[in-house]
C-alpha positions as CSV (number, residue, x, y, z in Angstrom):
1,M,72.9,49.0,86.2
2,P,72.8,52.2,88.0
3,V,72.9,55.2,85.5
4,P,76.1,57.4,85.8
5,S,75.4,60.8,87.1
6,L,76.7,63.5,85.1
7,G,78.2,67.0,85.9
8,S,76.4,69.9,84.4
9,F,79.1,70.6,81.9
10,E,78.9,66.5,80.8
11,E,74.8,67.1,80.6
12,L,75.1,69.8,78.1
13,V,78.0,68.1,75.8
14,L,75.6,64.9,76.0
15,L,72.5,66.6,75.0
16,A,74.0,69.1,72.4
17,V,75.2,65.4,71.0
18,C,71.7,64.0,71.2
19,V,70.2,66.9,69.4
20,L,72.9,67.1,66.7
21,H,72.2,63.3,66.1
22,E,73.9,62.4,63.2
23,E,76.0,65.8,62.7
24,A,77.4,65.7,66.4
25,Y,81.3,66.6,66.3
26,G,83.6,68.3,68.2
27,V,83.2,72.1,66.6
28,R,79.3,71.4,66.4
29,V,79.0,70.4,69.7
30,L,80.9,73.7,70.8
31,F,78.3,76.2,68.5
32,E,75.2,74.3,69.8
33,I,76.1,74.7,73.5
34,Q,77.5,78.1,72.7
35,D,73.9,79.3,70.8
36,Q,71.9,77.7,73.5
37,T,73.6,78.7,76.3
38,G,75.2,81.7,75.7
39,R,78.6,80.7,77.4
40,T,81.6,80.7,76.1
41,V,83.2,77.1,75.7
42,T,86.6,76.0,74.8
43,L,86.9,73.4,72.1
44,G,89.4,71.8,74.0
45,A,86.7,71.2,77.2
46,V,84.4,69.7,74.4
47,H,86.5,67.4,73.1
48,A,87.7,66.2,76.6
49,T,84.6,66.0,77.8
50,L,83.2,63.9,74.7
51,Y,85.9,61.3,75.4
52,R,85.0,61.3,79.3
53,L,81.3,60.6,78.1
54,Q,82.2,57.8,75.7
55,E,84.3,56.4,78.4
56,K,81.9,56.3,80.5
57,G,80.1,54.1,77.5
58,L,77.5,56.8,77.1
59,L,79.0,58.4,73.8
60,K,80.6,56.1,70.7
61,S,82.4,57.3,68.0
62,E,83.5,56.5,64.7
63,M,85.8,58.7,61.9
64,G,83.7,60.1,58.9
65,G,84.9,60.3,55.6
66,A,87.4,63.0,54.8
67,T,86.9,66.3,52.8
68,D,88.5,68.8,51.0
69,T,87.3,71.2,53.1
70,R,89.0,70.2,56.1
71,G,92.3,69.5,53.9
72,G,91.5,65.7,53.5
73,R,90.9,65.4,57.4
74,R,88.6,63.1,58.7
75,K,86.0,64.2,61.7
76,R,85.3,61.7,64.8
77,M,81.5,61.7,64.5
78,F,79.9,61.1,68.0
79,N,76.7,59.4,69.2
80,A,74.4,58.6,72.3
81,T,74.4,55.2,73.4
82,S,71.1,53.5,74.9
83,A,72.7,54.7,77.7
84,G,73.9,58.4,77.0
85,F,69.9,58.6,76.3
86,E,68.8,57.0,79.5
87,A,71.1,59.0,81.3
88,V,69.6,63.0,79.7
89,R,66.6,61.4,80.8
90,S,67.0,60.9,83.9
91,S,68.7,63.8,84.4
92,R,66.0,65.7,83.3
93,D,63.7,63.4,85.3
94,V,65.6,64.7,88.5
95,R,65.4,68.2,87.4
96,E,61.7,68.1,87.1
97,R,61.0,66.4,90.3
98,M,63.3,69.0,92.1
99,W,61.2,71.9,90.6
100,S,58.2,70.4,91.2
101,L,59.4,70.6,94.9
102,M,60.0,74.1,95.1
103,P,57.4,76.6,96.5
104,Q,55.6,78.9,94.0
105,L,57.5,82.3,94.8
106,K,55.7,85.1,94.7
107,T,57.0,88.2,93.0
108,S,56.7,91.5,94.5
109,S,54.7,94.0,92.2
């Protein structure tokens, strides 16, 4: 089965879920992306991408427990599937191959 291709934002969201492991939910993914990239992203974009990655079979989710700090509301927790891990590995491998093909650029002093 071929590995699904990822858009750049999809790759960032999937990587953030992998980094956060058991603590990956919408707001944490948003903060991780902002912390690592310096980019401003919206929670709506993160949620849409999380659900799209789940539809592609790269993520799975389940509802976490209710907490008092959230007014009794539960969080949807996300985890990468084996296909999700394969997709980020494949993406990394393609980027590394492409970088290795780039000629060494000389910087002027």
